[in-house]
C-alpha positions in Angstrom: -86.5 -219.8 -104.0 -87.1 -218.5 -100.4 -84.6 -216.2 -98.7 -83.2 -217.6 -95.4 -83.6 -215.6 -92.2 -86.4 -214.0 -90.2 -88.6 -211.1 -91.2 -88.6 -207.6 -89.8 -91.6 -208.5 -87.8 -89.5 -211.0 -85.8 -87.0 -208.4 -84.7 -88.8 -207.5 -81.4 -90.0 -211.1 -80.7 -88.3 -213.1 -77.9 -90.2 -216.2 -78.8 -93.5 -217.0 -80.6 -95.3 -216.1 -77.4 -93.3 -213.1 -76.2 -92.9 -209.7 -78.0 -91.0 -206.7 -76.6 -92.1 -203.1 -77.1 -89.0 -200.9 -76.4 -90.1 -197.4 -75.5 -88.8 -194.1 -74.3 -90.6 -193.5 -71.0 -92.6 -190.3 -70.7 -93.2 -189.8 -74.4 -96.7 -189.3 -75.8 -95.6 -190.6 -79.2 -94.5 -193.9 -77.7 -97.7 -194.1 -75.5 -99.7 -193.9 -78.8 -97.4 -196.5 -80.4 -98.0 -198.9 -77.4 -101.7 -198.5 -77.6 -101.7 -199.2 -81.3 -99.5 -202.3 -80.8 -101.9 -203.7 -78.2 -104.9 -203.2 -80.4 -103.1 -204.6 -83.5 -102.3 -208.2 -82.3 -104.3 -210.7 -80.2 -102.4 -210.3 -76.9 -103.7 -211.9 -73.8 -101.1 -210.5 -71.3 -99.1 -207.3 -70.8 -95.9 -207.4 -68.8 -94.4 -204.2 -67.3 -91.1 -203.5 -65.6 -92.5 -202.8 -62.1 -92.3 -204.9 -59.0 -95.4 -206.8 -57.8 -95.5 -204.6 -54.6 -96.7 -201.7 -56.8 -99.4 -203.6 -58.7 -102.5 -202.9 -56.6 -101.8 -199.2 -56.0 -100.7 -198.6 -59.6 -103.8 -200.3 -61.1 -106.1 -198.5 -58.8 -104.4 -195.1 -59.7 -104.7 -196.0 -63.4 -108.4 -196.5 -63.0 -108.7 -192.9 -61.6 -107.1 -191.4 -64.8 -107.2 -188.6 -66.0 -106.4 -187.6 -62.4 -102.7 -187.6 -62.2 -101.1 -189.4 -59.3 -97.9 -191.1 -58.1 -97.3 -194.4 -56.4 -94.5 -194.0 -53.9 -92.4 -196.5 -52.0 -89.8 -195.5 -49.4 -86.2 -196.4 -50.2 -84.4 -196.0 -47.0 -82.4 -192.9 -46.1 -79.5 -191.0 -47.7 -76.2 -189.9 -46.2 -77.8 -186.8 -44.8 -80.5 -188.8 -43.0 -83.3 -187.7 -45.3 -85.9 -190.3 -46.4 -85.4 -191.5 -50.0 -88.3 -192.5 -52.3 -88.9 -194.2 -55.6 -92.2 -193.6 -57.4 -94.2 -194.5 -60.4 -95.9 -191.5 -62.2 -99.5 -192.3 -63.3 -99.0 -190.3 -66.5 -101.3 -190.8 -69.5 -98.3 -190.2 -71.8 -96.2 -192.8 -70.1 -96.0 -195.9 -72.3 -96.2 -198.4 -69.4 -99.3 -196.6 -67.9 -100.9 -196.5 -71.4 -100.3 -200.3 -71.7 -101.9 -201.0 -68.3 -104.8 -198.8 -69.1 -105.5 -200.5 -72.4 -105.0 -203.9 -70.9 -107.6 -203.2 -68.2 -110.1 -202.0 -70.7 -109.5 -205.0 -73.0 -109.5 -207.4 -70.0 -106.0 -208.6 -70.6 -103.9 -210.0 -67.8 -101.3 -207.7 -66.3 -98.0 -208.9 -65.0 -95.6 -206.8 -62.9 -92.3 -208.7 -63.4 -89.6 -206.4 -62.1 -87.5 -207.5 -59.1 -88.1 -206.0 -55.7 -85.2 -203.7 -54.9 -84.1 -201.5 -52.0 -82.6 -198.2 -53.1 -83.7 -198.3 -56.7 -81.1 -197.0 -59.2 -82.6 -195.2 -62.2 -80.8 -195.2 -65.6 -81.9 -192.5 -68.0 -80.5 -191.8 -71.5 -80.2 -189.3 -74.3 -82.4 -190.5 -77.1 -83.4 -189.3 -80.6 -86.7 -187.3 -80.7 -89.6 -189.7 -80.5 -91.4 -187.6 -83.1 -89.4 -189.8 -85.6 -92.1 -192.5 -85.0 -94.3 -190.5 -87.4 -92.1 -191.8 -90.2 -90.3 -194.8 -88.6 -91.8 -197.9 -87.1 -91.0 -198.8 -83.5 -88.9 -201.8 -84.5 -86.8 -199.7 -87.0 -86.4 -197.0 -84.3 -85.1 -199.6 -81.8 -82.8 -201.1 -84.5 -81.3 -197.7 -85.2 -80.5 -197.2 -81.5 -79.2 -200.7 -80.9 -75.5 -200.0 -81.6 -75.5 -197.1 -79.2 -77.2 -198.8 -76.2 -74.5 -199.4 -73.5 -74.4 -202.4 -71.3 -76.2 -202.1 -67.9 -74.0 -199.8 -65.8 -75.1 -201.1 -62.3 -75.2 -204.6 -60.7 -78.8 -203.9 -59.6 -79.8 -203.2 -63.2 -78.1 -206.4 -64.4 -79.9 -208.4 -61.7 -83.2 -206.8 -62.6 -82.8 -207.7 -66.3 -82.0 -211.4 -65.4 -85.0 -211.5 -63.1 -87.4 -210.0 -65.8 -86.1 -212.4 -68.4 -86.8 -215.4 -66.1 -90.3 -214.0 -65.4 -91.0 -213.8 -69.1 -90.0 -217.4 -69.5 -92.6 -218.3 -66.9 -95.3 -216.1 -68.5 -95.0 -217.8 -71.9 -96.0 -221.1 -70.3 -99.3 -219.6 -69.2 -100.2 -217.1 -72.1 -100.5 -217.4 -75.8 -99.1 -213.9 -76.6 -97.5 -211.5 -74.2 -96.3 -207.9 -74.8 -93.5 -206.8 -72.6 -93.2 -203.0 -72.5 -89.8 -201.8 -71.3 -87.2 -199.1 -71.6 -85.3 -199.0 -74.9 -82.1 -199.2 -72.8 -83.1 -202.6 -71.3 -84.6 -204.5 -74.1 -81.5 -205.9 -75.9 -80.1 -207.1 -72.6 -83.4 -208.6 -71.6 -83.4 -210.4 -75.0 -79.8 -211.5 -74.3 -80.6 -212.8 -70.8 -83.7 -214.6 -72.2 -81.9 -216.3 -75.0 -79.0 -217.4 -72.7 -81.5 -218.5 -69.9 -79.5 -216.7 -67.2 -80.4 -217.8 -63.7 -82.4 -215.2 -61.8 -80.8 -213.6 -58.7 -82.0 -214.1 -55.2 -85.1 -211.8 -54.6 -85.1 -209.1 -52.1 -88.0 -208.8 -49.6 -90.4 -206.0 -50.1 -90.2 -204.3 -46.7 -92.1 -201.1 -47.7 -95.6 -200.8 -49.0 -96.3 -198.7 -52.0 -98.8 -195.8 -51.4 -100.7 -193.7 -53.9 -100.9 -189.9 -53.7 -102.4 -187.1 -55.7 -100.0 -184.5 -57.0 -100.2 -180.7 -56.4 -101.3 -179.3 -59.8 -98.7 -176.6 -59.4 -95.9 -179.2 -59.6 -97.1 -181.4 -62.4 -94.4 -180.1 -64.6 -91.9 -182.1 -62.5 -93.9 -185.4 -62.7 -95.2 -185.7 -66.3 -93.1 -186.7 -69.3 -94.9 -184.2 -71.6 -96.0 -180.7 -70.7 -99.2 -180.8 -68.5 -101.1 -178.8 -71.2 -100.1 -181.3 -74.0 -100.9 -184.2 -71.6 -104.4 -182.7 -71.3 -104.7 -182.6 -75.1 -103.9 -186.4 -75.2 -106.7 -187.0 -72.7 -109.1 -184.7 -74.5 -108.4 -186.7 -77.7 -109.1 -189.9 -75.9 -112.4 -188.7 -74.5 -113.7 -187.0 -77.6 -112.2 -189.5 -80.1 -110.0 -186.8 -81.7 -106.8 -187.8 -83.6 -103.8 -187.6 -81.2 -101.0 -188.9 -83.4 -99.5 -185.5 -84.0 -100.0 -183.7 -80.7 -96.3 -183.3 -80.1 -96.4 -180.6 -82.7 -100.0 -179.5 -83.0 -100.2 -179.4 -79.2 -97.5 -176.7 -79.1 -99.5 -174.6 -81.6 -102.6 -175.0 -79.5 -100.7 -174.1 -76.4 -99.5 -170.8 -77.8 -103.0 -169.9 -79.1 -104.5 -170.6 -75.7 -101.8 -168.4 -74.1 -102.8 -165.6 -76.5 -106.5 -166.1 -75.6 -105.6 -165.7 -71.9 -103.6 -162.6 -72.6 -106.7 -160.9 -74.2 -108.1 -160.8 -70.6 -105.0 -160.0 -68.6 -102.9 -158.0 -71.1 -105.1 -157.0 -74.1 -102.4 -154.8 -75.6 -99.8 -157.6 -75.6 -102.4 -159.9 -77.2 -103.1 -157.3 -79.8 -99.4 -157.4 -80.8 -99.5 -161.1 -81.4 -100.6 -160.9 -85.0 -100.5 -163.9 -87.3 -97.2 -162.5 -88.7 -95.7 -162.3 -85.2 -96.8 -165.8 -84.4 -95.4 -167.0 -87.7 -92.0 -165.5 -86.7 -92.3 -167.2 -83.2 -93.0 -170.6 -84.6 -90.1 -170.4 -87.0 -87.9 -169.3 -84.2 -89.0 -172.2 -82.0 -88.4 -174.7 -84.9 -84.9 -173.3 -85.5 -84.0 -173.4 -81.8 -85.2 -177.0 -81.6 -83.1 -178.0 -84.6 -80.0 -176.3 -83.2 -80.4 -178.5 -80.1 -80.8 -181.6 -82.2 -84.5 -182.0 -81.6 -87.5 -182.3 -83.9 -90.0 -181.0 -81.2 -89.3 -178.1 -78.8 -88.9 -178.5 -75.1 -90.4 -176.3 -72.4 -87.3 -174.0 -72.2 -87.3 -173.5 -76.0 -91.0 -172.6 -76.1 -90.8 -170.1 -73.2 -87.4 -168.5 -74.3 -88.7 -168.0 -77.9 -91.8 -166.4 -76.5 -89.8 -164.0 -74.4 -87.5 -163.0 -77.2 -90.3 -162.6 -79.7 -93.0 -160.7 -77.7 -91.6 -160.0 -74.2 -92.0 -161.3 -70.7 -95.8 -161.1 -70.6 -96.2 -163.5 -73.5 -93.5 -165.8 -72.1 -95.2 -165.9 -68.7 -98.5 -166.6 -70.4 -97.0 -169.5 -72.3 -95.3 -170.9 -69.2 -98.4 -170.7 -67.1 -100.5 -172.3 -69.9 -98.0 -175.0 -70.4 -98.1 -176.1 -66.7 -101.9 -176.1 -66.7 -103.5 -179.6 -66.7 -107.2 -179.1 -67.6 -108.3 -182.3 -65.7 -106.6 -181.3 -62.5 -108.7 -180.3 -59.5 -108.6 -176.7 -58.3 -105.2 -175.6 -57.1 -104.9 -176.1 -53.4 -104.0 -173.4 -50.9 -101.1 -173.7 -48.5 -102.8 -176.6 -46.8 -102.2 -178.7 -49.9 -99.8 -181.1 -48.1 -102.3 -181.8 -45.3 -104.9 -182.5 -48.1 -102.8 -185.5 -49.1 -101.1 -184.1 -52.2 -97.5 -184.8 -53.0 -95.4 -181.7 -54.1 -92.6 -182.3 -56.5 -89.5 -180.3 -57.4 -86.3 -181.1 -59.3 -85.4 -184.6 -58.1 -87.1 -184.0 -54.7 -90.6 -184.2 -53.3 -92.6 -183.6 -50.2 -94.8 -186.6 -49.5 -97.6 -186.3 -46.9 -96.8 -188.1 -43.7 -93.6 -189.5 -45.1 -91.4 -186.4 -45.3 -89.3 -184.5 -47.8 -86.4 -186.1 -49.6 -84.8 -187.2 -53.0 -87.1 -188.9 -55.5 -86.2 -191.5 -58.1 -88.5 -192.4 -60.9 -88.9 -196.1 -61.6 -89.7 -195.3 -65.2 -86.8 -193.0 -66.2 -86.9 -191.6 -69.7 -85.1 -188.9 -71.5 -82.3 -187.3 -69.5 -83.4 -183.8 -68.5 -81.3 -180.7 -68.0 -83.0 -177.9 -66.2 -82.2 -174.4 -67.4 -83.3 -171.1 -66.1 -84.5 -167.9 -67.7 -85.3 -164.6 -66.1 -88.9 -163.5 -66.4 -90.7 -160.7 -64.6 -93.8 -162.1 -62.9 -96.7 -160.0 -61.7 -96.1 -159.2 -58.0 -98.5 -160.6 -55.4 -101.4 -158.5 -54.5 -100.3 -158.0 -50.9 -96.8 -156.8 -52.0 -98.3 -154.5 -54.6 -100.6 -153.0 -52.0 -97.6 -152.3 -49.7 -95.8 -150.5 -52.6 -98.9 -148.4 -53.2 -99.2 -147.4 -49.6 -95.6 -146.2 -49.5 -95.9 -144.1 -52.6 -95.0 -140.5 -52.2 -97.3 -138.4 -54.5 -94.9 -135.4 -54.3 -91.8 -137.1 -55.7 -92.0 -138.6 -59.2 -89.6 -138.7 -62.0 -88.8 -140.7 -65.2 -86.4 -143.5 -66.0 -83.4 -142.0 -67.9 -82.8 -144.9 -70.3 -86.4 -144.5 -71.5 -86.0 -140.8 -71.7 -83.0 -141.2 -74.0 -84.8 -143.8 -76.1 -88.0 -141.7 -76.6 -86.0 -138.5 -77.3 -84.0 -140.3 -79.9 -87.2 -141.5 -81.5 -88.8 -138.1 -81.5 -85.7 -136.6 -83.1 -85.9 -139.2 -85.8 -89.6 -138.4 -86.4 -88.7 -134.6 -86.5 -86.1 -135.3 -89.2 -88.6 -137.4 -91.2 -91.1 -134.6 -91.0 -88.5 -132.1 -92.3 -88.0 -134.4 -95.3 -91.7 -134.4 -96.0 -91.8 -130.6 -95.8 -89.1 -130.5 -98.5 -91.1 -132.9 -100.7 -94.0 -130.4 -100.9 -91.6 -128.0 -102.8 -90.1 -130.7 -105.0 -90.3 -130.2 -108.8 -89.1 -132.0 -111.9 -86.9 -130.7 -114.7 -85.3 -132.1 -117.8 -81.9 -133.7 -117.4 -79.0 -131.6 -118.6 -75.7 -132.2 -116.8 -76.7 -133.5 -113.3 -79.2 -136.0 -111.9 -79.8 -133.5 -109.0 -81.8 -135.4 -106.3 -82.5 -138.5 -108.4 -84.3 -139.7 -111.5 -88.0 -138.8 -111.5 -89.3 -142.1 -112.9 -92.9 -141.0 -113.1 -92.2 -137.9 -115.1 -89.7 -139.7 -117.4 -92.3 -142.4 -118.2 -94.9 -139.7 -118.8 -92.6 -138.1 -121.5 -91.2 -141.4 -122.8 -92.3 -140.6 -126.3 -90.0 -137.6 -126.4 -86.9 -139.5 -125.3 -86.1 -137.0 -122.5 -85.0 -137.9 -119.0 -86.3 -136.0 -116.0 -84.8 -135.5 -112.6 -86.0 -134.4 -109.2 -85.1 -131.1 -107.7 -85.8 -130.9 -103.9 -85.0 -127.4 -102.6 -84.0 -126.9 -98.9 -87.0 -126.9 -96.6 -88.0 -123.5 -95.3 -88.4 -123.3 -91.5 -88.0 -126.0 -88.9 -90.1 -128.1 -86.6 -90.1 -127.4 -82.9 -93.0 -129.6 -81.7 -93.7 -133.3 -82.4 -97.0 -134.8 -81.4 -97.6 -138.6 -81.1 -101.2 -139.9 -81.0 -100.8 -143.6 -80.4 -104.5 -144.5 -80.1 -107.4 -142.6 -81.6 -110.0 -142.0 -80.4 -108.6 -141.9 -76.9 -110.9 -143.1 -74.1 -110.8 -140.6 -71.2 -111.7 -143.3 -68.8 -108.6 -145.3 -69.8 -106.0 -142.4 -70.1 -106.6 -140.9 -66.7 -102.9 -139.8 -66.1 -102.6 -136.3 -67.7 -99.6 -134.2 -66.8 -96.8 -132.0 -68.1 -93.1 -132.8 -67.3 -90.3 -130.3 -67.6 -86.8 -131.1 -68.9 -84.1 -132.0 -66.4 -81.3 -130.9 -68.8 -81.0 -129.2 -72.2 -81.1 -132.4 -74.2 -84.6 -133.3 -73.0 -87.9 -132.0 -74.3 -90.7 -130.4 -72.4 -93.2 -133.2 -72.4 -97.0 -133.1 -72.1 -98.9 -136.4 -72.3 -102.0 -138.4 -71.4 -101.4 -142.1 -70.3 -102.9 -145.0 -68.4 -102.9 -144.9 -64.6 -99.4 -146.0 -63.5 -100.7 -147.2 -60.1 -102.7 -149.9 -61.8 -99.4 -151.7 -62.6 -96.7 -151.4 -59.9 -93.8 -153.6 -60.8 -91.4 -152.8 -58.0 -91.0 -150.6 -54.9 -91.5 -147.1 -56.1 -91.7 -148.2 -59.8 -95.0 -148.0 -61.8 -95.6 -148.8 -65.5 -97.9 -147.0 -67.9 -98.6 -146.5 -71.6 -98.8 -143.2 -73.5 -102.0 -142.5 -75.3 -100.6 -139.3 -76.7 -97.6 -137.2 -76.1 -96.3 -133.7 -77.2 -92.5 -133.0 -77.3 -91.3 -129.4 -77.3 -87.6 -129.0 -78.2 -85.5 -127.0 -77.3 -87.2 -127.2 -73.9 -88.7 -124.2 -72.2 -91.3 -123.8 -69.4 -94.9 -123.7 -70.4 -98.1 -123.7 -68.5 -99.5 -127.1 -67.6 -101.4 -128.2 -70.7 -104.2 -129.9 -68.7 -104.9 -126.9 -66.4 -104.5 -124.2 -68.9 -107.9 -122.5 -69.2 -107.0 -121.1 -72.6 -107.4 -124.6 -74.0 -110.7 -125.4 -72.4 -112.5 -124.9 -75.7 -111.3 -128.4 -76.9 -113.5 -131.5 -76.5 -111.2 -134.5 -76.7 -107.8 -135.4 -75.3 -106.3 -135.4 -78.9 -107.7 -131.9 -79.6 -106.3 -130.5 -76.3 -102.8 -131.9 -76.9 -102.8 -130.6 -80.5 -104.1 -127.2 -79.5 -101.3 -127.0 -76.9 -98.8 -127.9 -79.7 -100.1 -125.3 -82.0 -100.2 -122.6 -79.3 -96.7 -123.2 -78.0 -94.9 -123.9 -81.3 -92.9 -120.9 -82.6 -92.5 -122.6 -85.9 -95.2 -122.8 -88.5 -95.0 -126.6 -89.0 -96.0 -129.1 -86.3 -95.1 -132.8 -86.9 -97.9 -135.3 -86.1 -97.5 -139.1 -86.0 -100.8 -140.8 -85.7 -102.5 -144.0 -86.9 -105.1 -142.1 -89.0 -104.8 -139.0 -91.2 -105.5 -135.6 -89.6 -109.2 -135.1 -89.0 -111.0 -132.0 -90.2 -111.3 -130.7 -86.6 -107.5 -131.0 -86.2 -106.9 -129.0 -89.4 -109.3 -126.3 -88.2 -107.3 -126.1 -85.0 -104.1 -125.7 -87.0 -105.6 -122.9 -89.0 -106.9 -121.2 -85.9 -103.3 -120.9 -84.6 -101.8 -120.3 -88.0 -100.0 -123.6 -88.1 -99.6 -126.4 -90.6 -99.7 -130.2 -89.8 -96.9 -132.4 -91.2 -98.4 -135.8 -90.9 -96.5 -139.1 -90.6 -98.5 -142.3 -90.4 -97.5 -144.6 -87.4 -97.5 -147.6 -89.7 -94.4 -146.1 -91.2 -92.6 -147.5 -88.1 -92.6 -151.1 -86.9 -95.4 -152.1 -84.5 -92.9 -153.5 -81.9 -91.0 -150.2 -81.9 -94.2 -148.2 -81.3 -95.2 -150.5 -78.5 -91.8 -150.1 -76.9 -91.8 -146.3 -77.2 -95.3 -145.9 -75.7 -94.4 -148.0 -72.6 -92.8 -146.0 -69.9 -92.1 -146.1 -66.1 -92.8 -143.6 -63.3 -90.3 -143.6 -60.4 -91.2 -142.4 -56.9 -88.1 -140.2 -56.5 -84.6 -140.0 -58.1 -83.2 -142.4 -55.5 -85.3 -145.2 -57.1 -83.1 -144.9 -60.2 -80.3 -146.6 -58.3 -82.1 -150.0 -58.3 -84.8 -149.5 -60.9 -82.8 -151.6 -63.5 -83.5 -154.7 -61.3 -87.2 -154.4 -62.0 -87.4 -152.7 -65.4 -86.6 -155.1 -68.3 -85.0 -153.3 -71.3 -86.8 -154.8 -74.3 
């Protein structure tokens, strides 16, 4: 017995000669689905929802891919007298463009069946994430959305749908099998108009001629449906025959790895912090943010915001700059880009060469987009940085108080940790009697397990104190890198006397009178008292390296026998000989005892060109 009714394969068929491919415009996943559909069946025609006035320019621009372009048509003027435009993005990740591209390669007929309109009205929507196509077929995806698709909201849209349905009826008389690629918002109403044979409206004359333009590479982020970098990955997969069916996720991973590679050149220390563990945390954070927003794949804001909150502004800027890079774009133009014939886009506006600047409407609207902002600190232009350097007063420099408080709190914590280590040297074990004292000594208890006795720790109070704490953040220290060597004196009783060697702050000016540097090593003397400048003291000239000079100064100026040392490696033999020379003893704490992000935060500091700069420094210094 046969079951009555059609099959699932008939769901998107208007007739035996017409099939519909409902898509979300600007989605790489749907562009791949359109390509697969065209190659799966013996189509001899592709119909697209664009007017015939666009056909010549659009097909010429498609032939120039992977060069990104736009085909623009003037749409009158708005209430402010500005020229209005509608445009078609020549985007490889646009399903309509992918259909035209495959049709040209397969020598299929192309039909532009939309109605000519003046003042095009775009209808966008909020759709489920197209990544669902990895598990769901396009017909099931469309069926799931069918109950939520509203009727056409504008008369122009209703007229266009009736017109396209009439054009499809004409096409089926000339072609054996036609694929109509349209917005997922239009297809049920096109099917309804087709089945009811609604009469087409009167056509409007095409007064304006569509013109093709290239796009300024710096503004591709406002034109493409996917991120420019990921769009480039789709094109690379097409050229090199690589799989491109999962680039919406794998592309994000490749984007982040490329950003880290770029950071190795511009900010090597930031790139060094991006360990596999840090990147794992970043990707989990991106995934969770995307899920919170009801998406399966992250958007541009999520990718950048997660980078900022995971590893700071430098990483976020690198991710943002990498994401907006399209590898097949020509070299970025200078300020003469407009005269070179390139259109420059912004949020719903564009500057079109010879035509003017005005609002832009996309004829292939996709997912509704909400633009959100986040504060990032970009690198200042070279000219501005040069002006700041010229105005720098070498006789007036000071620190940034919030950083002083932070580093002082950290060195006090390290001092307390070192005191505990001093006490552990005198610890002993004794048999349990009436008190567990300072805790159970598990090792000694297990050693005497056969006796049945329990042993406890006894940690006597430490003798003496610690006056000097030394940090060596990088060993061996390169003298050509750490050229800034100075001694700073305390401004009040809660600050330490500080001697350090650091990078040259003038290599990184981040604001007027604000420079950024990184400690290579630092010595904190608390309570503060005046000492001779460590780096000009001739009594310390016997040392050979930066680390030895700083340690020799610590041993010479400490009034206590013990000196705390936090370093990435255990004390070298030369350092211990220095300690014996001054009658001191090193209490070592490995830097790995503290988190890597905390250490990087502590070793970064800012130099201000005078105390008056503190009044506005917070506008340029981001507190991590």
